[in-house]
C-alpha positions as CSV (number, residue, x, y, z in Angstrom):
1,M,188.8,-73.7,214.1
2,S,187.4,-75.5,217.1
3,R,184.1,-77.3,217.0
4,G,181.0,-75.4,218.0
5,L,182.4,-71.9,217.1
6,V,180.6,-69.8,214.6
7,Y,182.3,-67.1,212.5
8,I,180.0,-64.3,211.4
9,Y,181.4,-61.3,209.5
10,G,184.9,-62.3,210.4
11,R,184.1,-62.2,214.2
12,R,184.2,-65.3,216.3
13,R,180.9,-66.1,218.2
14,D,180.6,-68.9,220.7
15,S,176.8,-69.0,220.4
16,P,174.0,-67.7,218.3
17,R,173.0,-64.1,218.7
18,R,170.6,-63.4,221.6
19,E,167.9,-62.2,219.2
20,D,168.1,-65.4,217.2
21,R,167.1,-67.3,220.4
22,E,164.2,-64.9,221.2
23,L,160.7,-66.6,221.1
24,I,158.1,-64.9,219.0
25,P,154.4,-65.8,218.6
26,F,154.0,-68.4,216.0
27,S,150.7,-67.0,214.7
28,Q,152.6,-63.8,213.8
29,A,155.5,-65.7,212.3
30,V,153.5,-67.8,209.9
31,P,152.1,-65.0,207.8
32,H,155.6,-63.5,207.7
33,V,157.0,-66.8,206.2
34,Y,154.2,-66.9,203.7
35,T,155.1,-63.4,202.5
36,Q,158.8,-64.2,202.4
37,V,158.2,-67.4,200.3
38,T,155.4,-66.2,198.0
39,G,155.7,-62.4,197.9
40,A,152.0,-62.1,198.7
41,S,150.6,-61.1,202.1
42,L,148.0,-62.7,204.3
43,S,146.4,-60.5,206.9
44,P,142.7,-61.0,207.4
45,F,142.2,-63.5,210.2
46,G,138.9,-65.3,210.8
47,N,138.3,-66.2,207.1
48,P,138.4,-70.0,206.7
49,L,140.5,-69.7,203.5
50,F,143.1,-67.7,205.2
51,D,143.1,-70.0,208.2
52,A,143.6,-73.1,205.9
53,L,146.6,-71.4,204.1
54,L,148.2,-70.4,207.4
55,N,147.7,-73.9,208.8
56,E,149.4,-75.3,205.7
57,V,152.4,-72.9,206.0
58,A,152.6,-73.7,209.7
59,Q,152.9,-77.4,209.0
60,A,155.7,-76.7,206.5
61,I,157.6,-74.7,209.1
62,A,157.0,-77.3,211.8
63,D,158.5,-79.9,209.5
64,L,161.7,-77.9,209.5
65,V,162.2,-76.4,212.9
66,T,161.2,-76.7,216.6
67,I,157.9,-75.2,217.7
68,Y,157.4,-74.2,221.3
69,G,154.1,-74.2,223.2
70,A,152.1,-75.3,226.2
71,P,148.7,-77.0,226.6
72,N,147.5,-74.3,229.0
73,D,148.6,-71.1,230.9
74,Q,149.8,-73.0,234.0
75,V,152.4,-75.0,232.1
76,P,155.6,-73.3,231.0
77,V,156.3,-73.1,227.2
78,K,158.7,-75.8,226.1
79,P,159.8,-77.5,222.8
80,L,156.9,-79.5,221.5
81,P,157.5,-83.2,220.6
82,V,158.6,-83.1,216.9
83,A,156.8,-86.3,215.9
84,E,153.6,-85.3,217.6
85,V,153.6,-81.9,215.8
86,K,154.5,-83.4,212.4
87,L,151.7,-85.9,212.6
88,G,149.3,-83.4,214.2
89,A,147.2,-80.6,212.7
90,F,147.4,-76.8,213.0
91,Q,144.1,-75.0,213.5
92,R,142.7,-71.5,214.0
93,A,145.2,-69.7,211.7
94,A,148.2,-71.6,213.2
95,S,147.4,-70.4,216.8
96,V,146.7,-74.0,218.0
97,V,148.2,-77.4,217.1
98,R,146.5,-80.6,217.9
99,A,149.2,-83.2,218.3
100,S,148.8,-86.7,217.0
101,D,148.3,-87.9,220.6
102,G,145.3,-85.6,221.0
103,I,146.9,-82.9,223.1
104,E,146.0,-79.4,222.0
105,Y,148.9,-77.0,222.4
106,R,148.3,-73.2,222.5
107,R,150.7,-70.3,223.2
108,L,152.8,-71.4,220.2
109,Y,156.2,-69.8,219.7
110,I,159.2,-70.1,217.4
111,R,162.7,-68.8,217.8
112,R,163.5,-65.8,215.6
113,G,166.6,-67.6,214.1
114,D,164.5,-70.7,213.3
115,L,161.9,-68.5,211.6
116,R,164.6,-67.0,209.4
117,A,166.0,-70.4,208.6
118,A,162.7,-71.9,207.8
119,A,161.7,-69.0,205.5
120,A,165.1,-69.3,203.7
121,V,164.8,-73.1,203.3
122,L,161.2,-72.9,202.0
123,K,162.1,-70.1,199.6
124,K,165.2,-71.8,198.3
125,S,163.4,-75.1,197.8
126,N,160.7,-73.2,195.8
127,A,158.0,-74.3,198.2
128,R,154.6,-73.7,196.7
129,F,151.6,-72.5,198.8
130,A,148.2,-71.7,197.3
131,S,147.5,-68.1,196.6
132,I,144.3,-66.5,198.0
133,E,142.9,-66.4,194.4
134,E,143.6,-70.2,194.0
135,S,141.9,-70.9,197.4
136,L,138.9,-68.8,196.5
137,A,138.5,-70.5,193.1
138,T,138.8,-73.9,194.7
139,S,136.3,-73.0,197.4
140,E,133.8,-71.6,194.9
141,A,134.2,-74.7,192.7
142,S,133.6,-77.1,195.7
143,N,130.6,-75.0,196.7
144,G,129.3,-74.9,193.1
145,T,129.4,-71.1,193.0
146,A,132.1,-70.7,190.3
147,V,131.0,-68.7,187.3
148,R,131.1,-70.6,184.1
149,G,134.2,-69.8,182.1
150,E,136.3,-68.8,185.1
151,T,139.6,-70.4,185.5
152,E,139.6,-72.7,188.5
153,A,143.0,-73.3,190.1
154,G,143.5,-76.2,192.5
155,V,145.2,-75.8,195.8
156,V,148.7,-77.0,195.6
């Protein structure tokens, strides 16, 4: 077998499938990965708790695979600097990443194949993300609104 060839289902392929290279919006990919890893779904955007969970999942994905983006609409989408993204912070439900150098990247994308790979790695490694219930309990506890006797779970 020569180097660089991939055998899938007994057929030789010289490159990844076209659909694996397709760029998909990162903000749509992140809730998908959360669902794949935890079995729970996250859909309501705009809630700070959901945003924080999505940002946490986005960071875990970015630690594994390349994220694509651009600082504005005039610049083409390109792979983002790995170190800058890893040391940066995702914001607004993973629709923006502020890199460690201060540049804010929007129009974030991930390759479909990388999305699958990241979800598989996170699931296999038993990655743990907070549930909505845990986030609500933590939020209520920090705001002093938790009812006495409730179980308060910390964000993992």
